[in-house]
C-alpha positions in Angstrom: 0.0 0.0 0.0 1.5 3.3 -1.1 2.3 6.4 1.0 -0.6 8.9 1.4 -1.1 11.6 -1.2 -2.3 14.1 1.3 -3.1 16.9 -1.2 -5.3 14.6 -3.3 -7.0 13.2 -0.2 -7.7 16.8 1.0 -9.2 17.7 -2.3 -11.4 14.6 -2.4 -12.4 15.1 1.2 -13.5 18.7 0.5 -15.7 17.5 -2.4 -17.2 14.7 -0.3 -17.9 17.1 2.6 -19.8 19.4 0.2 -21.9 16.5 -1.0 -22.6 15.3 2.5 -23.5 18.8 3.6 -26.1 19.1 0.9 -27.6 15.8 2.1 -28.0 17.2 5.6 -25.0 15.4 7.1 -23.4 17.1 10.1 -21.2 14.3 11.6 -19.3 11.3 10.2 -18.7 8.1 12.2 -15.3 6.6 11.4 -15.2 2.9 12.4 -12.7 0.1 12.7 -13.2 -3.4 14.1 -10.8 -4.5 16.8 -9.3 -7.9 17.3 -12.2 -9.0 19.5 -14.8 -8.1 16.9 -16.1 -4.9 18.5 -16.7 -1.9 16.2 -14.9 1.1 17.6 -15.5 4.6 16.5 -14.2 8.2 16.3 -16.5 10.9 14.8 -15.7 14.2 13.1 -18.0 17.1 12.0 -18.5 17.2 8.2 -16.4 20.3 8.0 -13.4 18.3 9.3 -13.6 15.5 6.7 -10.9 16.9 4.4 -8.5 17.2 7.3 -9.4 13.7 8.5 -8.9 12.3 5.0 -5.5 13.9 4.5 -4.1 13.8 8.0 -6.2 11.2 9.8 -7.8 11.1 13.2 -5.7 10.1 16.2 -6.2 6.8 17.9 -4.1 4.9 20.4 -2.2 1.8 19.4 -3.8 0.1 22.5 -7.0 -0.6 20.5 -5.1 -3.5 19.0 -5.2 -5.1 22.4 -8.8 -4.4 23.5 -10.8 -7.4 24.7 -14.5 -7.5 24.1 -15.0 -6.5 27.8 -12.8 -3.4 27.2 -10.0 -4.8 29.2 -6.7 -4.0 27.5 -4.6 -7.1 27.2 -0.8 -7.3 27.5 1.0 -8.3 24.3 4.5 -8.8 22.9 4.0 -5.9 20.5 2.1 -3.6 22.8 3.6 -0.1 23.2 1.4 0.5 26.2 0.3 4.1 26.5 3.0 5.3 24.1 2.4 6.1 20.4 -0.4 7.2 18.1 -2.1 5.9 14.9 -4.0 7.9 12.4 -7.4 6.8 11.1 -8.0 7.7 7.5 -11.6 7.3 6.2 -12.1 5.4 2.9 -13.8 8.2 1.0 -15.1 5.6 -1.6 -17.1 3.9 1.2 -18.8 7.0 2.6 -22.4 6.3 3.3 -25.2 8.6 4.4 -27.0 6.9 7.3 -30.8 6.5 7.5 -30.6 6.5 11.3 -29.4 8.4 13.2 -30.3 11.4 11.0 -27.6 13.9 10.1 -24.9 11.3 10.2 -22.7 9.5 7.7 -20.4 6.5 8.1 -17.0 5.4 6.7 -14.6 2.6 7.5 -11.0 3.6 8.0 -7.5 2.4 7.2 -4.8 2.9 9.8 -1.5 4.6 9.3 1.3 5.9 11.5 2.0 9.6 11.9 4.6 9.4 9.1 1.9 8.0 6.7 3.1 4.4 6.6 0.5 1.6 6.8 0.0 0.2 10.3 1.1 -3.5 10.2 -1.8 -4.6 12.4 -4.6 -3.0 10.4 -7.2 -5.8 9.7 -8.8 -3.9 6.8 -5.5 -3.3 5.1 -4.8 -7.1 5.5 -8.1 -7.8 3.7 -7.0 -5.5 0.9 -3.7 -7.3 0.7 -5.5 -10.6 0.3 -7.6 -9.3 -2.6 -4.4 -8.0 -4.2 -2.6 -11.3 -3.8 -5.5 -13.2 -5.4 -5.5 -10.7 -8.3 -1.8 -11.4 -8.8 -2.7 -15.0 -9.5 -5.3 -13.8 -12.0 -8.4 -14.4 -9.9 -10.9 -12.5 -7.9 -13.4 -13.4 -5.2 -16.9 -12.4 -4.2 -18.2 -12.7 -0.6 -21.2 -12.0 1.5 -21.8 -12.3 5.3 -25.1 -13.5 6.7 -26.2 -11.7 9.8 -28.2 -13.5 12.6 -29.5 -11.7 15.6 -31.9 -12.1 18.5 -34.5 -9.3 19.1 -35.8 -8.8 22.6 -38.1 -6.4 24.5 -36.5 -3.8 26.7 -36.3 -6.4 29.5 -34.3 -8.8 27.4 -37.0 -11.3 26.7 -36.9 -12.6 23.1 -39.8 -11.7 20.9 -42.5 -14.4 20.6 -43.3 -16.6 17.6 -42.5 -20.1 16.3 -39.2 -20.8 14.5 -39.4 -19.5 10.9 -43.0 -18.5 11.8 -45.0 -16.1 9.7 -46.6 -14.8 12.9 -43.2 -13.7 14.1 -42.8 -11.8 10.8 -46.2 -10.2 10.8 -45.9 -9.3 14.5 -42.8 -7.3 13.6 -43.5 -6.3 10.1 -43.1 -2.6 10.7 -39.7 -3.1 12.3 -38.5 -5.4 9.5 -39.8 -3.0 6.8 -38.0 0.0 8.4 -34.8 -2.0 8.6 -34.8 -3.1 5.0 -35.7 0.4 3.9 -32.8 1.9 5.9 -30.4 -0.6 4.4 -31.7 0.1 0.9 -31.2 3.8 1.3 -27.6 3.0 2.4 -27.0 1.0 -0.8 -27.0 -2.4 1.0 -28.7 -4.9 -1.3 -30.8 -7.1 0.9 -31.6 -10.5 -0.7 -33.8 -12.0 2.0 -34.9 -11.5 5.6 -36.8 -14.0 7.7 -37.4 -15.3 11.3 -34.8 -17.9 12.3 -34.9 -21.0 14.6 -34.2 -19.5 18.0 -36.6 -17.5 20.0 -36.7 -13.9 18.7 -34.1 -14.7 16.1 -33.9 -13.2 12.6 -31.5 -13.6 9.6 -30.6 -11.2 6.9 -28.7 -11.9 3.7 -27.1 -9.4 1.4 -25.8 -9.6 -2.1 -22.2 -10.7 -2.7 -19.5 -8.1 -3.3 -15.8 -7.5 -3.5 -14.4 -9.1 -0.3 -13.4 -5.8 1.4 -16.7 -4.3 0.5 -18.4 -7.4 1.9 -16.7 -6.8 5.2 -17.6 -3.1 5.2 -21.2 -4.2 4.5 -21.1 -6.6 7.4 -20.2 -3.8 9.8 -22.7 -1.3 8.3 -25.5 -3.9 8.3 -25.0 -4.9 11.9 -24.8 -1.3 13.2 -27.9 -0.4 11.2 -29.8 -3.3 12.7 -28.7 -2.2 16.1 -29.8 1.4 15.5 -33.2 0.5 13.9 -33.9 -2.0 16.7 -33.3 0.6 19.3 -35.4 3.1 17.4 -38.3 0.6 17.9 -37.7 0.3 21.6 -36.2 -3.2 21.2 -32.8 -4.7 21.8 -30.6 -6.6 19.3 -28.0 -9.3 20.3 -25.5 -10.7 17.9 -23.9 -13.0 20.4 -23.1 -16.6 19.3 -25.0 -18.0 22.2 -27.9 -15.9 23.7 -28.6 -18.5 26.4 -27.1 -21.9 27.3 -28.8 -24.8 25.4 -30.3 -22.5 22.8 -29.5 -22.2 19.1 -26.8 -19.6 18.5 -26.3 -16.7 16.1 -23.9 -17.6 13.3 -21.9 -15.4 11.0 -21.8 -17.6 7.9 -19.7 -16.4 4.9 -20.5 -17.1 1.3 -17.6 -17.0 -1.2 -17.0 -17.7 -4.9 -13.8 -17.5 -6.9 -13.7 -16.0 -10.4 -11.5 -16.1 -13.4 -12.6 -12.9 -15.1 -16.3 -13.3 -15.7 -16.3 -17.0 -15.0 -17.4 -18.4 -11.7 -15.1 -21.2 -10.9 -17.6 -22.8 -8.5 -19.6 -24.0 -11.5 -19.2 -25.5 -14.9 -16.1 -27.6 -14.1 -15.3 -31.3 -14.3 -15.0 -31.8 -10.5 -17.7 -32.9 -8.0 -21.0 -31.0 -8.5 -19.4 -28.9 -11.2 -16.5 -27.5 -9.3 -13.5 -26.4 -11.3 -10.0 -27.4 -10.3 -9.3 -23.9 -9.2 -12.4 -23.8 -6.9 -11.6 -27.2 -5.5 -8.0 -26.1 -4.7 -9.3 -22.9 -3.1 -11.9 -24.8 -1.0 -9.3 -27.4 -0.1 -7.0 -24.7 1.3 -9.8 -23.4 3.5 -11.0 -26.8 4.6 -7.4 -27.8 5.6 -7.0 -24.7 7.7 -10.4 -24.5 9.4 -8.9 -25.5 12.8 -6.6 -22.5 12.7 -9.2 -20.3 11.0 -11.5 -20.8 14.0 -9.1 -18.6 16.0 -10.1 -15.8 13.5 -13.8 -16.7 12.7 -14.9 -18.1 16.1 -12.6 -15.9 18.2 -14.5 -15.9 21.5 -14.7 -18.2 24.5 -18.4 -18.1 23.9 -18.1 -19.2 20.3 -17.5 -22.8 21.4 -20.9 -23.1 23.2 -22.4 -22.6 19.7 -20.1 -25.1 18.0 -22.0 -28.3 18.8 -22.8 -31.3 16.7 -26.3 -31.5 15.2 -26.9 -27.7 15.4 -26.0 -26.9 11.8 -22.9 -25.1 13.0 -20.4 -27.3 11.1 -18.0 -28.7 13.7 -16.3 -31.5 11.7 -13.6 -31.4 9.0 -16.0 -32.2 6.1 -17.5 -30.6 3.1 -20.6 -31.5 1.0 -23.3 -30.4 -1.4 -26.0 -28.6 0.6 -24.9 -30.4 3.8 -25.8 -28.0 6.6 -23.8 -30.0 9.1 -20.6 -29.5 7.1 -18.5 -26.4 7.9 -17.8 -26.0 4.2 -21.1 -26.3 2.2 -21.3 -26.1 -1.6 -24.4 -24.3 -2.7 -25.0 -24.9 -6.4 -28.2 -22.9 -7.1 -30.9 -23.9 -9.5 -30.1 -24.9 -13.1 -29.9 -21.8 -15.2 -28.4 -19.8 -12.4 -25.4 -21.9 -11.4 -22.9 -19.9 -13.4 -23.5 -16.9 -11.1 -25.1 -18.5 -8.0 -22.8 -21.4 -7.1 -20.7 -20.6 -4.0 -19.0 -22.1 -1.0 -20.5 -21.3 2.5 -18.3 -21.4 5.6 -20.7 -22.2 8.5 -18.5 -22.4 11.6 -17.9 -18.7 12.1 -19.9 -16.2 14.2 -20.4 -12.5 14.6 -17.8 -12.1 17.4 -15.3 -12.1 14.5 -13.7 -9.1 12.9 -15.0 -9.5 9.3 -11.9 -8.0 7.8 -9.8 -10.7 9.5 -12.3 -13.3 8.3 -11.9 -12.1 4.7 -8.1 -12.1 4.9 -8.0 -15.5 6.6 -10.2 -17.1 4.0 -8.4 -15.5 1.1 -4.9 -16.5 2.3 -6.1 -20.0 3.2 -7.7 -20.4 -0.3 -4.5 -19.1 -1.9 -2.5 -21.7 -0.1 -4.7 -24.3 -1.7 -4.3 -22.8 -5.2 -0.5 -22.5 -4.8 -0.2 -26.2 -3.7 -2.7 -27.6 -6.2 -4.7 -29.1 -3.3 -8.0 -30.9 -4.0 -11.0 -31.3 -1.8 -11.5 -34.8 -0.4 -14.5 -36.9 -1.1 -17.7 -35.0 -0.1 -19.8 -36.1 2.8 -23.5 -36.6 2.1 -24.6 -37.4 5.7 -24.4 -35.7 9.0 -20.7 -36.1 9.8 -21.5 -36.3 13.5 -23.4 -39.5 12.8 -20.4 -41.4 11.3 -19.0 -44.2 13.3 -15.4 -43.8 14.4 -14.3 -46.1 11.7 -16.3 -44.3 9.0 -15.0 -40.9 10.2 -11.4 -42.1 10.2 -11.7 -43.6 6.6 -13.2 -40.3 5.4 -10.6 -38.1 7.2 -13.4 -36.5 9.3 -12.3 -35.2 12.6 -13.7 -32.7 15.2 -12.8 -29.1 14.9 -11.4 -27.4 18.0 -13.8 -27.6 20.9 -12.4 -24.5 22.7 -10.7 -21.2 21.9 -7.5 -22.6 23.5 -7.4 -25.4 20.9 -8.1 -23.0 18.1 -5.2 -20.7 19.3 -2.9 -23.7 19.3 -4.0 -24.6 15.7 -3.4 -21.1 14.5 0.1 -20.9 16.1 1.0 -24.2 14.4 -0.1 -22.8 11.0 2.9 -21.2 9.3 0.9 -20.1 6.2 -1.6 -18.0 8.2 1.0 -16.6 10.5 3.1 -15.6 7.6 0.2 -14.0 5.8 -0.9 -12.0 8.8 2.6 -10.9 9.6 4.4 -11.4 12.9 2.9 -8.4 14.7 -0.7 -9.0 13.9 -0.5 -12.8 14.2 1.1 -12.5 17.6 -1.2 -9.8 18.9 -4.3 -11.8 17.8 -3.3 -14.7 19.9 -2.3 -12.5 22.8 -5.8 -11.1 22.7 -7.3 -14.5 22.5 -5.3 -15.7 25.5 -6.4 -12.5 27.3 -10.1 -13.4 26.8 -9.4 -17.0 27.9 -7.8 -15.7 31.1 -10.7 -13.3 31.8 -13.7 -15.3 30.7 -12.6 -18.9 30.3 -13.5 -20.1 33.8 -17.1 -18.8 33.7 -19.9 -21.3 33.7 -22.1 -21.1 30.5 -24.9 -19.1 32.2 -22.5 -16.5 33.4 -20.6 -16.4 30.2 -23.8 -15.8 28.1 -24.8 -13.1 30.6 -21.5 -11.2 30.3 -21.4 -11.4 26.5 -25.1 -11.1 25.6 -25.0 -7.4 24.6 -21.3 -6.8 23.7 -21.4 -7.6 20.0 
């Protein structure tokens, strides 16, 4: 990533500020997602946008070490209270918000005061993954699903049966306002519906460039949170709202493209996969244990990752197999050349979506570079296989705890190298910090502590 052209950024910021002012914007929220999956923010008046674009907004390096509880963890690369980063808004991503009125939003990239990229910037790492894939002659498209539980002000989930029409009609005004708000913010909603758990809903958006997909994941979640509050309700994106219940996932859909050709369709491999898509998927499947430290990064994540809950907890893939963590979705005949994609089901919304994008891209690239191929697909619930059947199919259990996922990540040289020594080390320092703070809590206490954090 090149050094900053401050004069050009100032010029563009001035033009953008004028447009936003005409739209009634007075303040701009500048967000980044920390290593615990919490969206953090600084805000500037619209008249300061040009300065923010050119010179950035100050932020402490300590944000790299924040836990979800706001405890600041120790870390090998922590400068403590010393130092400063500069948050530079991505002017191409500026969005006028539907609610709150008078506000706009933009994600940021992090630089130091000299204008050099910050080596622990998750969004910059996602950009680097996209660029690395482009160097191989490919591109990717991704989309994040968002699941959340809606409660009354007392924290009781809204009534209605799983997937029930009565839950939809009872909250039709809320859902209509939400989709309208997202539409005005140029977020293309593909579907919205009640989900399985009490008070749970799911929203899917159209696939986009991977970095844009991560931006949309942040914007969608914060819009849901705001619109929910506007209706006197509460939204929880926690992976486990209550012990024993069905959790909120953060599934990721992805497809690999060679120009205008979707490599997840029209090939000679299983179910129409091309060799390139098979290699990309094989790279992800092989690294899922390590990727859980990125995509299921909370102690609480592992209460959700249970067999027979459609969470995908075994090293398996299959066609439309909702118990496999890597699920191939083909789409209907006539749409497969655009619709076919791979879904990663074992991640949740405590994850930083930019780190998820980066992890999946670099894992997929490792499969492309090595010419890996997916193993035989599994067409049953992998949790129902006998030990002998599982062994012969190469099906094993994914990590059962955050500590196991941390160990897998630290043993994975490909991901550590791609993330770089500073970020890779800091991520695991933060994970160990959460384990130390929350790992001894019983499930009820853990759910209670984390219910409203994400």
